Wavefront OBJ file of the C-alpha trace (Angstrom):
o trace
v -9.672 -13.650 -42.391
v -11.345 -13.212 -38.970
v -8.562 -15.129 -37.224
v -5.921 -12.858 -38.814
v -7.876 -9.796 -37.669
v -8.026 -11.181 -34.106
v -4.302 -11.883 -34.117
v -3.536 -8.396 -35.472
v -5.850 -6.821 -32.887
v -4.178 -8.821 -30.108
v -0.692 -7.799 -31.295
v -1.720 -4.136 -31.539
v -3.288 -4.164 -28.089
v -0.128 -5.741 -26.645
v 2.012 -3.109 -28.373
v -0.177 -0.303 -27.045
v -0.125 -1.724 -23.530
v 3.654 -2.223 -23.571
v 4.835 1.305 -22.692
v 2.299 1.680 -19.875
v 3.493 -1.569 -18.307
v 7.166 -0.969 -19.156
v 7.563 1.695 -16.463
v 5.172 1.364 -13.535
v 6.381 4.715 -12.161
v 4.392 6.439 -14.921
v 1.392 6.932 -12.659
v 0.212 9.865 -10.628
v 1.282 10.008 -6.976
v -2.454 10.439 -6.264
v -3.021 6.830 -7.340
v -0.241 5.185 -5.340
v -2.352 4.613 -2.221
v -5.144 3.113 -4.310
v -2.928 0.576 -6.086
v -1.078 -0.326 -2.873
v -4.433 -0.900 -1.139
v -5.598 -3.083 -4.027
v -2.467 -5.223 -3.729
v -2.842 -5.488 0.061
v -6.472 -6.530 -0.391
v -5.458 -9.198 -2.946
v -2.961 -10.530 -0.405
v -5.760 -10.838 2.146
v -4.319 -8.228 4.509
v -6.443 -5.789 6.513
v -3.939 -2.951 6.158
v -5.343 0.045 4.224
v -3.984 3.516 3.559
v -6.402 6.453 3.500
v -5.637 9.638 1.600
v -4.887 12.446 4.065
v -3.930 15.141 1.583
v -2.329 15.978 -1.752
v -0.493 19.265 -2.256
v 0.855 20.933 -5.351
v -0.159 21.266 -8.956
v 2.587 20.235 -11.358
v 4.769 18.646 -8.697
v 2.583 16.960 -6.144
v 2.989 15.155 -2.868
v 0.288 12.909 -1.457
v 0.173 11.405 2.020
v -1.741 8.226 2.824
v -2.033 6.914 6.390
v -3.017 3.775 8.230
v -3.209 3.230 11.985
v 0.473 2.260 12.280
v 2.239 3.526 9.142
v 2.067 6.161 6.454
v 3.020 6.440 2.811
v 4.046 9.588 0.926
v 4.209 9.616 -2.878
v 5.811 12.497 -4.765
v 6.052 13.262 -8.449
v 4.312 14.959 -11.356
v 0.626 15.216 -12.003
v 0.903 15.691 -15.784
v 2.265 13.736 -17.411
v 1.863 11.361 -14.499
v 5.130 10.225 -12.926
v 5.866 8.987 -9.417
v 9.419 9.929 -8.454
v 9.533 8.600 -4.922
v 7.468 6.521 -2.531
v 8.286 6.779 1.149
v 6.792 4.361 3.665
v 7.337 5.071 7.346
v 6.377 3.761 10.743
v 7.147 5.371 14.090
v 8.561 2.463 16.049
v 8.800 4.480 19.258
v 5.238 5.822 19.272
v 3.507 5.363 22.591
v -0.104 5.336 21.375
v -2.529 2.416 21.360
v -2.157 1.543 17.662
v -0.079 -1.591 18.136
v 3.373 -2.507 19.289
v 6.734 -2.206 17.527
v 6.294 -5.588 15.845
v 2.903 -4.555 14.391
v 4.420 -1.347 12.994
v 7.301 -3.227 11.380
v 4.877 -5.773 9.893
v 2.687 -3.003 8.419
v 5.654 -1.121 6.935
v 7.069 -4.350 5.472
v 3.664 -5.355 4.064
v 3.358 -1.930 2.415
v 6.858 -2.375 0.986
v 5.930 -5.816 -0.359
v 2.795 -4.454 -2.032
v 4.807 -1.562 -3.466
v 7.412 -3.996 -4.817
v 4.732 -6.089 -6.510
v 3.354 -2.999 -8.256
v 6.435 -0.945 -9.040
v 8.898 -3.820 -9.504
v 6.589 -6.497 -10.903
v 9.365 -8.254 -12.859
v 11.295 -8.930 -9.653
v 11.352 -12.667 -9.034
v 9.376 -13.754 -5.931
v 12.417 -15.332 -4.249
v 14.437 -12.099 -4.693
v 11.475 -10.060 -3.397
v 11.203 -12.301 -0.333
v 14.921 -11.988 0.323
v 14.773 -8.182 0.095
v 11.707 -8.097 2.362
v 13.475 -10.126 5.024
v 17.014 -8.738 4.718
v 16.459 -4.988 4.272
v 14.288 -4.249 7.347
v 16.449 -6.448 9.579
v 19.656 -4.756 8.447
v 18.122 -1.278 8.839
v 16.975 -2.041 12.384
v 20.349 -3.537 13.283
v 22.726 -1.186 11.416
v 20.633 1.951 10.992
v 20.360 1.642 7.210
v 20.202 -0.783 4.304
v 19.843 -0.681 0.531
v 18.935 -3.039 -2.250
v 18.030 -3.090 -5.907
v 15.230 -4.719 -7.783
v 14.779 -4.639 -11.522
v 12.836 -1.369 -11.797
v 13.374 0.138 -8.334
v 15.990 0.976 -5.739
v 15.111 0.462 -2.070
v 16.695 2.200 0.888
v 15.722 1.843 4.524
v 16.817 3.901 7.494
v 16.162 3.706 11.214
v 17.555 6.126 13.768
v 16.306 5.171 17.188
v 18.039 8.134 18.802
v 16.672 10.811 16.473
v 13.035 10.159 15.633
v 12.327 6.437 15.919
v 11.045 6.276 12.335
v 11.668 3.274 10.156
v 11.768 4.982 6.765
v 11.597 3.041 3.509
v 12.251 4.870 0.250
v 11.439 3.442 -3.182
v 12.683 5.254 -6.292
v 12.928 4.292 -9.946
v 16.195 2.546 -10.699
v 18.441 4.730 -12.822
l 1 2 3 4 5 6 7 8 9 10 11 12 13 14 15 16 17 18 19 20 21 22 23 24 25 26 27 28 29 30 31 32 33 34 35 36 37 38 39 40 41 42 43 44 45 46 47 48 49 50 51 52 53 54 55 56 57 58 59 60 61 62 63 64 65 66 67 68 69 70 71 72 73 74 75 76 77 78 79 80 81 82 83 84 85 86 87 88 89 90 91 92 93 94 95 96 97 98 99 100 101 102 103 104 105 106 107 108 109 110 111 112 113 114 115 116 117 118 119 120 121 122 123 124 125 126 127 128 129 130 131 132 133 134 135 136 137 138 139 140 141 142 143 144 145 146 147 148 149 150 151 152 153 154 155 156 157 158 159 160 161 162 163 164 165 166 167 168 169 170 171 172 173
């Protein structure tokens, strides 16, 4: 009888965990920087995003920054729902926080960590292809887009306007 109880408990726990895992965007924008940092740490990278501010009550926007990039998460506080994650790096900045290559690497690493969290079912080879193709196309053509399983990715770069490489991640509709 104990083995049946363990099996039933395991099945119930899996059923309860299912909806939380089914849509990774059901998390507060306040937590996005934390989970991205955890993924970056697991990958052995030194890149970390610090919370700068969160604004709003029902609809909130939180900004997290590193030395060479920043991340902005927007969505609802309650019930928790992240509607958009924007990662950006100023490729034309003239400060001492690294060169253009370093900024692109940081933005791409943040995108990779975000993909692993918010699009966990995406196969590693597809993730790698998106991580190599999308930034290159955006830098060359000014924009690029791609789809994962749970998320849509769009990248834009306008050297003439602001010099920002902007990466937007939204739930796939």
